[in-house]
VMD Tcl script that draws the C-alpha trace (Angstrom):
set ca {
  {-20.82 -28.08 -39.00}
  {-23.00 -31.14 -39.04}
  {-21.79 -34.68 -39.48}
  {-23.78 -34.83 -42.76}
  {-21.62 -32.31 -44.66}
  {-21.01 -33.15 -48.28}
  {-17.41 -33.29 -49.42}
  {-16.09 -33.87 -52.90}
  {-13.59 -36.66 -53.16}
  {-10.97 -36.61 -55.89}
  {-12.88 -39.37 -57.60}
  {-14.44 -39.72 -61.03}
  {-16.88 -36.80 -60.69}
  {-14.15 -34.32 -59.79}
  {-11.88 -35.65 -62.52}
  {-14.68 -35.39 -65.08}
  {-15.49 -31.85 -63.92}
  {-11.83 -30.81 -64.18}
  {-11.44 -32.34 -67.65}
  {-14.65 -30.64 -68.79}
  {-13.50 -27.28 -67.41}
  {-10.06 -27.54 -69.03}
  {-11.53 -28.54 -72.41}
  {-14.12 -25.73 -72.27}
  {-11.49 -23.15 -71.36}
  {-9.17 -24.42 -74.09}
  {-11.97 -24.14 -76.65}
  {-12.80 -20.62 -75.53}
  {-9.18 -19.49 -75.51}
  {-7.84 -21.23 -78.62}
  {-10.66 -22.18 -81.01}
  {-13.59 -19.77 -80.60}
  {-11.65 -16.48 -81.00}
  {-10.68 -17.58 -84.52}
  {-14.30 -17.85 -85.67}
  {-16.55 -15.66 -83.51}
  {-16.69 -12.38 -81.64}
  {-16.47 -12.67 -77.84}
  {-19.68 -11.94 -75.93}
  {-21.79 -11.90 -79.11}
  {-21.00 -15.53 -79.89}
  {-23.93 -17.94 -79.63}
  {-21.54 -20.93 -79.70}
  {-19.55 -19.49 -76.79}
  {-22.74 -18.79 -74.83}
  {-24.09 -22.28 -75.51}
  {-20.80 -23.78 -74.37}
  {-20.90 -21.74 -71.14}
  {-24.50 -22.77 -70.42}
  {-23.69 -26.42 -71.08}
  {-20.50 -26.36 -69.01}
  {-22.23 -24.58 -66.14}
  {-25.08 -27.11 -66.14}
  {-22.69 -30.07 -66.36}
  {-20.53 -28.77 -63.49}
  {-23.58 -28.23 -61.29}
  {-24.67 -31.78 -62.10}
  {-21.21 -33.22 -61.35}
  {-20.27 -31.17 -58.27}
  {-23.49 -29.56 -57.07}
  {-24.19 -25.82 -56.90}
  {-21.26 -23.65 -55.84}
  {-21.02 -19.87 -55.89}
  {-17.73 -20.11 -57.78}
  {-19.63 -21.09 -60.93}
  {-21.67 -17.88 -61.10}
  {-18.73 -15.44 -61.53}
  {-17.16 -17.88 -63.99}
  {-20.29 -17.78 -66.10}
  {-20.80 -14.01 -65.87}
  {-17.21 -13.06 -66.65}
  {-17.38 -15.07 -69.86}
  {-19.84 -12.46 -71.15}
  {-17.18 -9.72 -71.01}
  {-15.11 -9.53 -74.22}
  {-11.43 -10.33 -73.67}
  {-11.99 -11.99 -70.31}
  {-12.45 -15.33 -72.10}
  {-8.67 -15.56 -72.18}
  {-8.65 -16.44 -68.47}
  {-9.49 -20.10 -67.63}
  {-12.29 -19.28 -65.17}
  {-14.04 -22.67 -65.39}
  {-10.83 -24.48 -64.46}
  {-10.16 -22.07 -61.59}
  {-13.75 -22.48 -60.35}
  {-13.49 -26.29 -60.24}
  {-10.10 -26.11 -58.53}
  {-11.49 -23.68 -55.95}
  {-14.52 -25.91 -55.28}
  {-12.19 -28.84 -54.66}
  {-9.90 -26.75 -52.45}
  {-12.84 -25.57 -50.33}
  {-14.33 -29.05 -50.01}
  {-10.94 -30.41 -48.96}
  {-10.63 -27.72 -46.28}
  {-14.14 -28.51 -45.01}
  {-13.29 -32.23 -44.86}
  {-10.15 -31.51 -42.83}
  {-12.14 -29.28 -40.45}
  {-14.83 -31.94 -39.99}
  {-12.23 -34.64 -39.37}
  {-10.44 -32.45 -36.80}
  {-13.70 -31.73 -34.97}
  {-14.55 -35.47 -34.91}
  {-11.15 -36.28 -33.40}
  {-11.59 -33.50 -30.85}
  {-14.95 -34.87 -29.71}
  {-13.71 -38.48 -29.42}
}
mol new
graphics top color blue
foreach p $ca { graphics top sphere $p radius 0.5 }
foreach p [lrange $ca 0 end-1] q [lrange $ca 1 end] { graphics top cylinder $p $q radius 0.2 }
display resetview
């Protein structure tokens, strides 16, 4: 690992990303099933595109976002909060990388 690794702090960007993910998942689980039909829903697809773009803007590109987006296209899978799990996993991985970098810095000093 290089000393220039990017880590995500639990600051405003992560909080905004988590709030966005929770709200998007809540909409897809509670509100959208009452009005539209799963993978054929343009509102659901627009929400997923917007949420995906916003999360990439807030946290940068992470592979966790791709499965979250693709699984939303499968009917019935919308009942799982994939956006929230993706953001939580991105934070967990960045925290682990930060700990590894800090340990390697202490080892070299």
